[in-house]
Backbone as a printed PyTorch tensor [residue, N CA C, xyz], in Angstrom:
tensor([[[111.4730,  99.6930, 134.4420],
         [111.3430, 100.5140, 133.6130],
         [111.9300, 100.5840, 132.5190]],

        [[111.2310, 101.0430, 131.0500],
         [112.4200, 100.1850, 130.0660],
         [113.5080, 101.4560, 129.9590]],

        [[114.7850, 100.4740, 129.8380],
         [115.4270, 101.0660, 129.2950],
         [116.1290, 100.6850, 127.6050]],

        [[117.0400, 102.7630, 127.4750],
         [117.3140, 102.7980, 126.8550],
         [117.9840, 102.2110, 126.0690]],

        [[118.0950, 101.5880, 124.5270],
         [118.9290, 101.1260, 123.8030],
         [119.5750, 101.8560, 122.9310]],

        [[121.2760, 101.3830, 122.6690],
         [121.7860, 102.4650, 122.6470],
         [121.9610, 102.2440, 121.2310]],

        [[122.2840, 103.7600, 121.4470],
         [123.2370, 104.0900, 119.5850],
         [123.3160, 103.0910, 119.4100]],

        [[124.5620, 101.8040, 120.0150],
         [125.4530, 101.4410, 119.1870],
         [124.8310,  99.4740, 119.2440]],

        [[123.8710,  99.9330, 119.3830],
         [123.1860,  98.6030, 119.6370],
         [121.7000,  98.4430, 118.7760]],

        [[121.4380, 100.1720, 118.1790],
         [120.7410, 100.2980, 117.5200],
         [120.8810,  99.6690, 115.7410]],

        [[122.4540, 100.8980, 116.0750],
         [123.6650, 100.4200, 114.7200],
         [123.4200,  99.3050, 113.7710]],

        [[123.3730,  98.0760, 115.1950],
         [124.0570,  96.8810, 114.9750],
         [122.2390,  96.4880, 114.4270]],

        [[121.5300,  96.5700, 115.0510],
         [120.3220,  95.4400, 114.6180],
         [120.1460,  96.2950, 113.3090]],

        [[119.9240,  97.2500, 112.7470],
         [119.9330,  98.1040, 111.8850],
         [120.9160,  96.9780, 110.1600]],

        [[121.9120,  97.1300, 110.9140],
         [123.1810,  96.3040, 110.6420],
         [122.4550,  94.5310, 110.0010]],

        [[122.1030,  93.9530, 110.5930],
         [121.7190,  93.1590, 110.9390],
         [120.1300,  93.3820, 109.6860]],

        [[119.2890,  93.7160, 110.3770],
         [118.2420,  93.7410, 109.6370],
         [118.2250,  94.0240, 108.2010]],

        [[119.4870,  94.4970, 107.3370],
         [119.5970,  94.4830, 106.5510],
         [120.7360,  93.4910, 105.1970]],

        [[120.7920,  92.7010, 106.0160],
         [121.6450,  91.8100, 106.1090],
         [121.2410,  91.0380, 105.8900]],

        [[119.5310,  91.2710, 106.5710],
         [118.4050,  89.7030, 106.2250],
         [118.0110,  90.2940, 105.1040]],

        [[118.0650,  90.8540, 105.1890],
         [116.4680,  91.9280, 103.8850],
         [116.9040,  91.4800, 102.8350]],

        [[118.9020,  92.0400, 102.6740],
         [119.9070,  91.3930, 101.0780],
         [119.8230,  89.7150, 101.1530]],

        [[119.9710,  89.3870, 102.2790],
         [119.1950,  87.9590, 102.1280],
         [117.7000,  86.7680, 101.1300]],

        [[117.2040,  88.3840, 102.2470],
         [115.8610,  87.3070, 100.8820],
         [116.0020,  88.2950,  99.4680]],

        [[116.0380,  89.5190,  99.4320],
         [116.2190,  89.5570,  97.6070],
         [117.2610,  88.7750,  97.5250]],

        [[117.9040,  87.9020,  97.0410],
         [118.4720,  87.5880,  96.9200],
         [117.8590,  86.6210,  96.7430]],

        [[117.5500,  85.8560,  97.5370],
         [116.3490,  84.4410,  97.4380],
         [115.6430,  84.3280,  97.0220]],

        [[115.1080,  85.5480,  96.0090],
         [114.0270,  85.7710,  95.1390],
         [115.0890,  85.9700,  93.6260]],

        [[116.7500,  86.2160,  93.7930],
         [116.6760,  86.2350,  92.5000],
         [116.7270,  87.0220,  91.9430]],

        [[116.7540,  88.7810,  93.0190],
         [116.0920,  89.8340,  92.2070],
         [117.2380,  90.9930,  92.5190]],

        [[117.7130,  91.3350,  91.2130],
         [117.9340,  93.1170,  91.3710],
         [117.9350,  93.7810,  92.7440]],

        [[118.0280,  95.2560,  93.4790],
         [117.4440,  96.1820,  93.8220],
         [116.3620,  97.1820,  93.4120]],

        [[116.7960,  96.7980,  92.0680],
         [115.8130,  97.8390,  91.1110],
         [114.4230,  96.4970,  91.2040]],

        [[114.4900,  95.0550,  91.0620],
         [113.8080,  94.5960,  90.7820],
         [112.5450,  94.6650,  92.1010]],

        [[113.6470,  94.2530,  93.0910],
         [113.0120,  93.9940,  94.4390],
         [111.9890,  95.3330,  94.7920]],

        [[113.1380,  96.0410,  94.6500],
         [111.8430,  97.9900,  95.2010],
         [110.2100,  98.1710,  93.9530]],

        [[110.2330,  97.3720,  92.9820],
         [109.1020,  97.8050,  92.0670],
         [108.4340,  96.6690,  92.2850]],

        [[109.2440,  95.2020,  92.9450],
         [108.3860,  93.6120,  93.4920],
         [107.8450,  94.7830,  94.8060]],

        [[108.2420,  95.4980,  95.6600],
         [107.5330,  95.9650,  97.5940],
         [107.1220,  97.2060,  97.3130]],

        [[107.2760,  97.9390,  95.5630],
         [106.2980,  99.3400,  95.7750],
         [107.2130,  99.9610,  96.8090]],

        [[108.6740,  99.8440,  96.5830],
         [109.7690, 101.3450,  97.1810],
         [110.6450, 102.1370,  96.0410]],

        [[111.2260, 102.4710,  96.9640],
         [112.3360, 103.3310,  95.3720],
         [114.0810, 102.4250,  95.9930]],

        [[114.4580, 102.0060,  94.8310],
         [115.9290, 101.9290,  94.3870],
         [116.7900, 102.3390,  96.1540]],

        [[116.3830, 103.2910,  95.8430],
         [117.8360, 103.3680,  96.6250],
         [117.2020, 103.3210,  98.7890]],

        [[115.7870, 103.6100,  98.8750],
         [115.3140, 102.9650, 100.0080],
         [115.8440, 101.9690, 100.3500]],

        [[115.3960, 101.1160,  99.5140],
         [116.3320,  99.1840,  98.9130],
         [117.8710,  99.2410, 100.0760]],

        [[117.9770,  99.8170,  99.1580],
         [120.0120, 100.2000,  99.1210],
         [120.1940, 100.7020, 100.2610]],

        [[119.9180, 101.5260, 101.2790],
         [119.6760, 102.1150, 102.5480],
         [119.2500, 101.3130, 103.5400]],

        [[118.1720, 100.1530, 102.7980],
         [118.1080,  99.4080, 104.3030],
         [119.2470,  97.9110, 103.8220]],

        [[119.7890,  97.6020, 103.3080],
         [120.5350,  96.5390, 103.1940],
         [121.6230,  97.0280, 103.6890]],

        [[122.1110,  98.5050, 103.7010],
         [123.4040,  98.6640, 104.3160],
         [123.1330,  99.3300, 105.6660]],

        [[121.7200,  99.0000, 106.3200],
         [121.8900,  99.0760, 107.8010],
         [121.6050, 100.8640, 107.8430]],

        [[121.3550, 101.6200, 106.6840],
         [120.5040, 103.1360, 107.0740],
         [119.0860, 102.9760, 106.9600]],

        [[118.5460, 103.9320, 107.8460],
         [117.4840, 103.6070, 108.0190],
         [116.3930, 102.8670, 109.1900]],

        [[115.7570, 103.4890, 109.7700],
         [115.0280, 102.7180, 110.6060],
         [113.1900, 102.3360, 110.2040]],

        [[113.1950, 101.2500, 109.5070],
         [111.4130, 100.9990, 108.9230],
         [110.7530, 100.7340, 110.0600]],

        [[109.5010, 100.9410, 109.5320],
         [108.4630, 101.4030, 110.8090],
         [108.0470,  99.8510, 110.2980]],

        [[107.8630,  99.1580, 111.4540],
         [106.8990,  97.8420, 111.8170],
         [106.3490,  97.1520, 110.2030]],

        [[105.5340,  98.2830, 110.7460],
         [104.2880,  97.8560, 109.7060],
         [104.9510,  97.9650, 108.1250]],

        [[106.2380,  98.1690, 107.8270],
         [106.8280,  98.3040, 106.3110],
         [107.1330,  97.0490, 106.6840]],

        [[108.0910,  96.7590, 107.9000],
         [108.4790,  95.0240, 107.4830],
         [108.0070,  94.2220, 107.9750]],

        [[106.9170,  94.0460, 107.9080],
         [105.0630,  92.9690, 107.7570],
         [105.8250,  93.0230, 106.5530]],

        [[105.0230,  94.6310, 105.7470],
         [105.0760,  94.4080, 104.3230],
         [105.8860,  93.6520, 103.1380]],

        [[107.4550,  93.9520, 104.2750],
         [108.1740,  93.8890, 102.9280],
         [108.1920,  92.3150, 102.9950]],

        [[108.2850,  91.7170, 104.1000],
         [107.8640,  89.7540, 104.8590],
         [106.7820,  88.9090, 103.7350]],

        [[106.2100,  89.9930, 103.4940],
         [104.4540,  89.5270, 102.9370],
         [105.0010,  89.7120, 101.6590]],

        [[105.7380,  90.6970, 101.1590],
         [105.8310,  90.5340,  99.2530],
         [107.0070,  89.8270,  99.4410]],

        [[107.2220,  89.5360, 100.3270],
         [108.5120,  88.4010,  99.7220],
         [108.4300,  87.1650,  99.8870]],

        [[107.3260,  86.0980,  99.9160],
         [107.2800,  85.2150, 100.3540],
         [107.5740,  84.7960, 102.1600]],

        [[107.9650,  85.3630, 103.1130],
         [108.5200,  84.8800, 103.7950],
         [108.6770,  85.7610, 105.8690]],

        [[108.7840,  84.4830, 106.2380],
         [108.0530,  85.3460, 107.8350],
         [108.9730,  86.1520, 107.8110]],

        [[107.9870,  87.2540, 109.0870],
         [109.0720,  88.5450, 109.6890],
         [110.1850,  87.8120, 110.1510]],

        [[110.2770,  86.7910, 111.2360],
         [110.7240,  86.2130, 111.9010],
         [112.3180,  86.1890, 110.6660]],

        [[112.0420,  86.4250, 109.7250],
         [113.5820,  86.1240, 108.0820],
         [113.8040,  86.9630, 108.6160]],

        [[112.8190,  88.3710, 108.9980],
         [114.0090,  89.7800, 108.0720],
         [114.4030,  90.0910, 110.3430]],

        [[113.4080,  90.3240, 110.7510],
         [113.9310,  90.6930, 112.3720],
         [115.2440,  90.0570, 112.5170]],

        [[116.0270,  90.5420, 113.4160],
         [117.3620,  89.6970, 113.7950],
         [117.0430,  89.8340, 115.1340]],

        [[117.6170,  88.0640, 115.3360],
         [117.1070,  88.0360, 116.7140],
         [118.6970,  88.9230, 117.6630]],

        [[118.1830,  88.6980, 119.0280],
         [119.3200,  89.2020, 119.8880],
         [120.6160,  88.7470, 119.7440]],

        [[120.5530,  87.4520, 119.4020],
         [121.9910,  86.8970, 119.0980],
         [122.9900,  87.2510, 118.5950]],

        [[121.5680,  87.6680, 116.7240],
         [122.1790,  88.1660, 115.6100],
         [122.9420,  89.1080, 115.8970]],

        [[122.5050,  91.1890, 116.8580],
         [122.6900,  91.7010, 117.1940],
         [123.8080,  91.4550, 117.6630]],

        [[124.0990,  91.3380, 118.8200],
         [125.0030,  91.2520, 120.0040],
         [126.4630,  90.4310, 119.2280]],

        [[126.0900,  89.0710, 117.8020],
         [127.5650,  88.9090, 117.5020],
         [128.0540,  89.7350, 116.3720]],

        [[127.1180,  91.1040, 115.8730],
         [127.8090,  92.2170, 114.1960],
         [129.0490,  92.2210, 115.3360]],

        [[129.8850,  91.9590, 114.5600],
         [131.2530,  92.7020, 114.3050],
         [131.8880,  94.5200, 114.8930]],

        [[130.7320,  95.3100, 114.7050],
         [130.7270,  96.6840, 114.5650],
         [130.8490,  97.1940, 116.0530]],

        [[129.0810,  96.0770, 116.2720],
         [129.1650,  96.0820, 117.6960],
         [129.6280,  96.0510, 119.2560]],

        [[130.3610,  94.6480, 118.1380],
         [131.5360,  93.6870, 119.4640],
         [132.3410,  95.0330, 119.0790]],

        [[132.8260,  95.4920, 118.3640],
         [133.8960,  96.0390, 118.2640],
         [133.8490,  97.8490, 119.2400]],

        [[132.6730,  98.6180, 119.3340],
         [132.0730,  99.0730, 119.8180],
         [132.2270,  99.3480, 121.0030]],

        [[131.8940,  97.8420, 121.3910],
         [131.9930,  97.7280, 122.9570],
         [132.8000,  97.5460, 124.0580]],

        [[133.8220,  96.9980, 122.6070],
         [135.5780,  96.8090, 123.3340],
         [136.3350,  97.8550, 123.3800]],

        [[135.8930,  99.2870, 122.1050],
         [136.6940, 100.5930, 122.6030],
         [135.8470, 100.8350, 123.5470]],

        [[134.7480, 101.5210, 123.9090],
         [134.4700, 101.5900, 124.9120],
         [134.4040, 101.1450, 126.2890]],

        [[134.5340, 100.3580, 126.7050],
         [134.9380,  99.5740, 128.0290],
         [136.2860,  99.7170, 128.4690]],

        [[137.7670, 100.1610, 126.7900],
         [138.8680, 100.3050, 126.8790],
         [139.0880, 101.3980, 127.3440]],

        [[138.1230, 102.7340, 126.8180],
         [138.0920, 103.4410, 127.3300],
         [137.5950, 104.3150, 128.9140]],

        [[136.8240, 103.3940, 129.4040],
         [136.7190, 103.4930, 130.6170],
         [137.4040, 102.7720, 131.4890]],

        [[138.3140, 101.8700, 130.9350],
         [139.1830, 100.6650, 132.2630],
         [140.6450, 100.7900, 131.7330]],

        [[140.5980, 101.6910, 132.1010],
         [142.2510, 101.2890, 131.4330],
         [142.9790, 100.5120, 132.0080]],

        [[142.9860, 100.3030, 132.8450],
         [143.3370,  98.4830, 133.3590],
         [143.2810,  97.3750, 132.8770]],

        [[142.4590,  97.5450, 131.4700],
         [141.8660,  96.2680, 131.2730],
         [143.1030,  95.6540, 130.2560]],

        [[143.5880,  94.3070, 130.9480],
         [144.7520,  93.5720, 130.2280],
         [144.1280,  92.6620, 128.5580]],

        [[144.9950,  91.9860, 128.3470],
         [144.2620,  91.5140, 126.8660],
         [143.8970,  90.6690, 127.2760]],

        [[143.9990,  89.9020, 128.2510],
         [142.7040,  88.2480, 128.6420],
         [141.5160,  88.8380, 128.8740]],

        [[141.8340,  90.2350, 129.7800],
         [139.4660,  90.6850, 130.2090],
         [139.4090,  90.8120, 128.9320]],

        [[140.3840,  91.8680, 128.0090],
         [139.6030,  92.4350, 127.0200],
         [139.2610,  90.6460, 125.6160]],

        [[139.2050,  89.5950, 125.9880],
         [139.4500,  88.4890, 125.0250],
         [138.1760,  87.1320, 126.1620]],

        [[138.0620,  87.7870, 127.0400],
         [137.3020,  87.6490, 127.6790],
         [135.8910,  88.0410, 126.9820]],

        [[135.7130,  89.6380, 127.4810],
         [134.4470,  90.7910, 127.4790],
         [134.3400,  90.0490, 125.6620]],

        [[135.0430,  90.0120, 124.9960],
         [134.9390,  89.7370, 123.0330],
         [134.2150,  87.7150, 123.4810]],

        [[134.1220,  86.7470, 123.7990],
         [133.9560,  86.0690, 124.2470],
         [132.8510,  85.8130, 124.9610]],

        [[132.2790,  86.1180, 125.7270],
         [131.5720,  86.6350, 126.3600],
         [129.8320,  86.8250, 124.4770]],

        [[130.6160,  88.0410, 124.8140],
         [129.9890,  88.2180, 122.9830],
         [129.7180,  87.7220, 122.4100]],

        [[130.0490,  86.9110, 121.5410],
         [130.0810,  85.1310, 120.8800],
         [129.5240,  84.3380, 121.1970]]])
């Protein structure tokens, strides 16, 4: 059965997508406004995606890759990218600390190192 992704994972995925989209835009040496015109979107939508806000449909991600002249894999983060997201790691550690107050410093470092 399919296990639902955690809210923290989805947020990290969105942040990492935004970083990759921004990198592609900068590679093209375009402002958000010029990039928005190129891809047929509003500047606000581009800004939101780059900030990790919103959940673009897969067909839009393909369209963005095509219009950027890149592969979709240049925009879609890997699982490793998501698991290395600093905010994601911080939230996981906080969650572990809340669930298990007996964790010592070495256990916390171990959790962090497993994620890196």
